[in-house]
Biopython code that builds the backbone (N, CA, C, O; Angstrom):
import numpy as np
from Bio.PDB.StructureBuilder import StructureBuilder

atoms = [
    (1, "MET", "N", (5.813, 45.487, 30.493)),
    (1, "MET", "CA", (6.064, 44.146, 30.318)),
    (1, "MET", "C", (7.386, 43.922, 31.499)),
    (1, "MET", "O", (7.327, 43.019, 32.333)),
    (2, "LYS", "N", (8.522, 44.858, 31.419)),
    (2, "LYS", "CA", (9.216, 44.958, 32.572)),
    (2, "LYS", "C", (8.938, 44.309, 33.901)),
    (2, "LYS", "O", (9.664, 43.445, 34.392)),
    (3, "SER", "N", (7.635, 44.871, 34.553)),
    (3, "SER", "CA", (7.083, 44.675, 35.639)),
    (3, "SER", "C", (6.879, 43.042, 35.842)),
    (3, "SER", "O", (7.335, 42.255, 36.672)),
    (4, "THR", "N", (5.797, 42.856, 34.470)),
    (4, "THR", "CA", (5.493, 41.452, 34.728)),
    (4, "THR", "C", (7.022, 40.641, 34.819)),
    (4, "THR", "O", (7.283, 39.943, 35.800)),
    (5, "ARG", "N", (7.930, 40.806, 33.760)),
    (5, "ARG", "CA", (8.844, 39.866, 33.793)),
    (5, "ARG", "C", (9.499, 39.991, 35.345)),
    (5, "ARG", "O", (9.980, 38.925, 35.732)),
    (6, "THR", "N", (9.595, 41.063, 36.256)),
    (6, "THR", "CA", (10.216, 41.262, 37.260)),
    (6, "THR", "C", (9.573, 40.246, 38.485)),
    (6, "THR", "O", (10.201, 39.549, 39.281)),
    (7, "LEU", "N", (8.126, 40.417, 38.344)),
    (7, "LEU", "CA", (7.279, 39.798, 39.154)),
    (7, "LEU", "C", (7.503, 38.483, 39.033)),
    (7, "LEU", "O", (7.828, 37.743, 39.962)),
    (8, "SER", "N", (7.303, 38.098, 37.665)),
    (8, "SER", "CA", (7.137, 36.303, 37.305)),
    (8, "SER", "C", (8.811, 35.767, 38.271)),
    (8, "SER", "O", (8.915, 34.780, 38.999)),
    (9, "MET", "N", (9.852, 36.732, 37.961)),
    (9, "MET", "CA", (11.197, 36.202, 38.535)),
    (9, "MET", "C", (11.068, 36.075, 40.144)),
    (9, "MET", "O", (11.582, 35.103, 40.698)),
    (10, "ILE", "N", (10.480, 36.919, 40.783)),
    (10, "ILE", "CA", (10.427, 36.978, 41.914)),
    (10, "ILE", "C", (9.573, 35.682, 42.602)),
    (10, "ILE", "O", (9.927, 35.033, 43.586)),
    (11, "LEU", "N", (8.140, 35.469, 41.659)),
    (11, "LEU", "CA", (7.551, 34.600, 42.091)),
    (11, "LEU", "C", (8.388, 32.970, 41.603)),
    (11, "LEU", "O", (8.201, 31.956, 42.276)),
    (12, "LEU", "N", (9.073, 32.975, 40.656)),
    (12, "LEU", "CA", (10.109, 31.767, 40.689)),
    (12, "LEU", "C", (11.334, 32.051, 41.729)),
    (12, "LEU", "O", (12.033, 31.047, 41.869)),
    (13, "GLY", "N", (11.533, 32.572, 42.081)),
    (13, "GLY", "CA", (12.448, 32.921, 43.381)),
    (13, "GLY", "C", (12.148, 32.128, 44.559)),
    (13, "GLY", "O", (12.801, 31.293, 45.186)),
    (14, "ILE", "N", (10.692, 32.735, 44.724)),
    (14, "ILE", "CA", (9.939, 32.334, 46.041)),
    (14, "ILE", "C", (9.673, 30.701, 45.702)),
    (14, "ILE", "O", (9.792, 29.971, 46.686)),
    (15, "TRP", "N", (9.519, 30.406, 45.133)),
    (15, "TRP", "CA", (8.927, 28.863, 44.254)),
    (15, "TRP", "C", (10.310, 28.051, 44.859)),
    (15, "TRP", "O", (10.469, 27.331, 45.845)),
    (16, "LEU", "N", (10.973, 28.392, 44.082)),
    (16, "LEU", "CA", (12.621, 27.529, 44.349)),
    (16, "LEU", "C", (12.848, 27.404, 45.729)),
    (16, "LEU", "O", (13.092, 26.263, 46.122)),
    (17, "ILE", "N", (12.819, 28.463, 46.696)),
    (17, "ILE", "CA", (12.999, 28.625, 47.899)),
    (17, "ILE", "C", (12.112, 27.675, 48.694)),
    (17, "ILE", "O", (12.523, 26.898, 49.556)),
    (18, "VAL", "N", (10.939, 27.816, 48.333)),
    (18, "VAL", "CA", (9.805, 26.977, 49.174)),
    (18, "VAL", "C", (10.320, 25.181, 48.916)),
    (18, "VAL", "O", (10.360, 24.315, 49.790)),
    (19, "ILE", "N", (10.645, 25.035, 47.530)),
    (19, "ILE", "CA", (10.999, 23.835, 47.197)),
    (19, "ILE", "C", (12.009, 23.201, 47.771)),
    (19, "ILE", "O", (12.064, 21.998, 48.023)),
    (20, "GLY", "N", (13.038, 24.244, 48.037)),
    (20, "GLY", "CA", (14.170, 23.682, 48.783)),
    (20, "GLY", "C", (14.278, 23.056, 50.171)),
    (20, "GLY", "O", (14.826, 22.061, 50.645)),
    (21, "ILE", "N", (13.174, 24.520, 50.828)),
    (21, "ILE", "CA", (12.978, 24.299, 52.161)),
    (21, "ILE", "C", (12.494, 22.963, 52.228)),
    (21, "ILE", "O", (13.114, 22.184, 52.953)),
    (22, "ILE", "N", (11.676, 22.629, 51.716)),
    (22, "ILE", "CA", (10.480, 21.281, 51.772)),
    (22, "ILE", "C", (11.264, 20.003, 51.334)),
    (22, "ILE", "O", (10.768, 18.890, 51.509)),
    (23, "ALA", "N", (12.460, 20.169, 50.778)),
    (23, "ALA", "CA", (13.127, 18.753, 50.630)),
    (23, "ALA", "C", (14.313, 18.948, 51.557)),
    (23, "ALA", "O", (15.209, 18.117, 51.410)),
    (24, "VAL", "N", (14.508, 19.928, 52.528)),
    (24, "VAL", "CA", (15.454, 19.612, 53.438)),
    (24, "VAL", "C", (14.699, 19.503, 54.737)),
    (24, "VAL", "O", (15.045, 18.641, 55.545)),
    (25, "ILE", "N", (13.747, 20.268, 54.984)),
    (25, "ILE", "CA", (12.729, 20.271, 56.255)),
    (25, "ILE", "C", (11.802, 19.700, 55.933)),
    (25, "ILE", "O", (11.303, 20.048, 54.863)),
    (26, "SER", "N", (11.241, 18.728, 56.595)),
    (26, "SER", "CA", (9.959, 17.914, 56.466)),
    (26, "SER", "C", (8.631, 19.144, 57.409)),
    (26, "SER", "O", (8.420, 19.166, 58.622)),
    (27, "ILE", "N", (8.120, 19.811, 56.585)),
    (27, "ILE", "CA", (7.339, 20.742, 57.293)),
    (27, "ILE", "C", (5.991, 20.195, 56.957)),
    (27, "ILE", "O", (5.586, 19.806, 55.861)),
    (28, "PRO", "N", (5.280, 20.244, 58.277)),
    (28, "PRO", "CA", (3.807, 19.472, 58.223)),
    (28, "PRO", "C", (2.712, 20.523, 58.017)),
    (28, "PRO", "O", (1.732, 20.459, 58.760)),
    (29, "LEU", "N", (2.776, 21.508, 57.064)),
    (29, "LEU", "CA", (1.528, 22.326, 56.681)),
    (29, "LEU", "C", (0.462, 21.777, 55.672)),
    (29, "LEU", "O", (0.747, 21.554, 54.495)),
    (30, "PRO", "N", (-0.852, 21.562, 56.232)),
    (30, "PRO", "CA", (-1.983, 21.233, 55.499)),
    (30, "PRO", "C", (-1.905, 21.550, 54.079)),
    (30, "PRO", "O", (-1.783, 20.614, 53.289)),
    (31, "PHE", "N", (-1.957, 22.665, 53.682)),
    (31, "PHE", "CA", (-2.025, 23.266, 52.002)),
    (31, "PHE", "C", (-0.886, 23.324, 51.282)),
    (31, "PHE", "O", (-0.927, 23.164, 50.062)),
    (32, "LEU", "N", (0.349, 23.574, 51.982)),
    (32, "LEU", "CA", (1.946, 23.376, 51.826)),
    (32, "LEU", "C", (1.749, 23.197, 49.920)),
    (32, "LEU", "O", (1.868, 24.170, 49.175)),
    (33, "ASN", "N", (1.457, 21.860, 49.445)),
    (33, "ASN", "CA", (1.631, 21.409, 48.010)),
    (33, "ASN", "C", (0.619, 22.159, 47.210)),
    (33, "ASN", "O", (0.775, 22.145, 45.989)),
    (34, "ILE", "N", (-0.713, 23.014, 47.865)),
    (34, "ILE", "CA", (-1.523, 23.484, 46.670)),
    (34, "ILE", "C", (-0.796, 25.142, 46.394)),
    (34, "ILE", "O", (-0.648, 25.824, 45.380)),
    (35, "ILE", "N", (-0.433, 25.362, 47.964)),
    (35, "ILE", "CA", (0.278, 26.808, 47.805)),
    (35, "ILE", "C", (1.595, 26.677, 46.808)),
    (35, "ILE", "O", (1.686, 27.430, 45.838)),
    (36, "VAL", "N", (2.374, 25.916, 47.026)),
    (36, "VAL", "CA", (3.747, 25.554, 46.070)),
    (36, "VAL", "C", (3.171, 25.504, 44.427)),
    (36, "VAL", "O", (3.801, 26.091, 43.548)),
    (37, "ALA", "N", (2.001, 24.794, 44.147)),
    (37, "ALA", "CA", (1.619, 24.595, 43.154)),
    (37, "ALA", "C", (1.183, 25.785, 42.456)),
    (37, "ALA", "O", (1.449, 26.049, 41.284)),
    (38, "LEU", "N", (0.385, 26.598, 43.380)),
    (38, "LEU", "CA", (0.014, 28.164, 42.807)),
    (38, "LEU", "C", (0.897, 28.822, 42.285)),
    (38, "LEU", "O", (0.922, 29.114, 41.089)),
    (39, "LEU", "N", (1.992, 29.234, 43.383)),
    (39, "LEU", "CA", (3.126, 29.930, 43.123)),
    (39, "LEU", "C", (3.748, 29.035, 41.697)),
    (39, "LEU", "O", (4.141, 29.902, 40.916)),
    (40, "ALA", "N", (3.938, 27.874, 41.189)),
    (40, "ALA", "CA", (4.404, 27.399, 40.146)),
    (40, "ALA", "C", (3.633, 28.021, 39.030)),
    (40, "ALA", "O", (4.225, 28.647, 38.152)),
    (41, "ILE", "N", (2.379, 27.880, 39.027)),
    (41, "ILE", "CA", (1.463, 28.190, 38.070)),
    (41, "ILE", "C", (1.280, 29.534, 37.595)),
    (41, "ILE", "O", (1.142, 29.867, 36.418)),
    (42, "ALA", "N", (1.292, 30.333, 38.680)),
    (42, "ALA", "CA", (1.682, 32.047, 38.692)),
    (42, "ALA", "C", (2.840, 32.374, 37.617)),
    (42, "ALA", "O", (2.877, 32.828, 36.474)),
    (43, "ALA", "N", (3.862, 31.861, 38.674)),
    (43, "ALA", "CA", (5.437, 32.067, 37.964)),
    (43, "ALA", "C", (5.451, 31.767, 36.459)),
    (43, "ALA", "O", (6.067, 32.522, 35.707)),
    (44, "GLY", "N", (4.857, 30.795, 36.035)),
    (44, "GLY", "CA", (5.083, 30.082, 34.717)),
    (44, "GLY", "C", (4.188, 30.924, 33.865)),
    (44, "GLY", "O", (4.605, 31.306, 32.771)),
    (45, "ALA", "N", (3.048, 31.228, 34.260)),
    (45, "ALA", "CA", (2.141, 32.100, 33.244)),
    (45, "ALA", "C", (2.811, 33.197, 33.160)),
    (45, "ALA", "O", (3.189, 33.474, 32.021)),
    (46, "LEU", "N", (3.217, 34.257, 34.378)),
    (46, "LEU", "CA", (4.031, 35.506, 34.031)),
    (46, "LEU", "C", (5.089, 35.295, 33.267)),
    (46, "LEU", "O", (5.061, 35.854, 32.171)),
    (47, "ILE", "N", (6.092, 34.597, 33.547)),
    (47, "ILE", "CA", (6.690, 34.478, 32.551)),
    (47, "ILE", "C", (6.505, 34.511, 31.178)),
    (47, "ILE", "O", (7.109, 35.256, 30.406)),
    (48, "LEU", "N", (5.271, 33.316, 30.749)),
    (48, "LEU", "CA", (4.952, 33.185, 29.494)),
    (48, "LEU", "C", (4.299, 34.255, 28.844)),
    (48, "LEU", "O", (4.435, 34.306, 27.621)),
    (49, "LEU", "N", (3.697, 35.022, 29.339)),
    (49, "LEU", "CA", (3.121, 36.255, 29.384)),
    (49, "LEU", "C", (4.172, 37.368, 29.011)),
    (49, "LEU", "O", (3.874, 38.015, 28.007)),
    (50, "GLY", "N", (5.157, 37.651, 29.539)),
    (50, "GLY", "CA", (6.259, 38.403, 29.471)),
    (50, "GLY", "C", (7.100, 38.341, 27.991)),
    (50, "GLY", "O", (7.840, 39.154, 27.437)),
    (51, "ARG", "N", (6.696, 37.176, 27.674)),
    (51, "ARG", "CA", (7.914, 36.810, 26.235)),
    (51, "ARG", "C", (6.702, 37.071, 25.251)),
    (51, "ARG", "O", (6.865, 36.979, 24.034)),
]
sb = StructureBuilder()
sb.init_structure("model")
sb.init_model(0)
sb.init_chain("A")
sb.init_seg("    ")
for serial, (resi, resn, name, xyz) in enumerate(atoms, 1):
    if name == "N":
        sb.init_residue(resn, " ", resi, " ")
    sb.init_atom(name, np.array(xyz, "f"), 0.0, 1.0, " ", f" {name:<3s}", serial, name[0])
structure = sb.get_structure()
């Protein structure tokens, strides 16, 4: 369970950093919204599985 918790927190941290960068700098990447959404889903699912 500890590795799931660690991985979920890493993904959550990455997600928060990406969202922050997107808010500050307009990055024109074609599939950025999909990538951010997948990161959020993965982090959320792993956090829920870790409980």
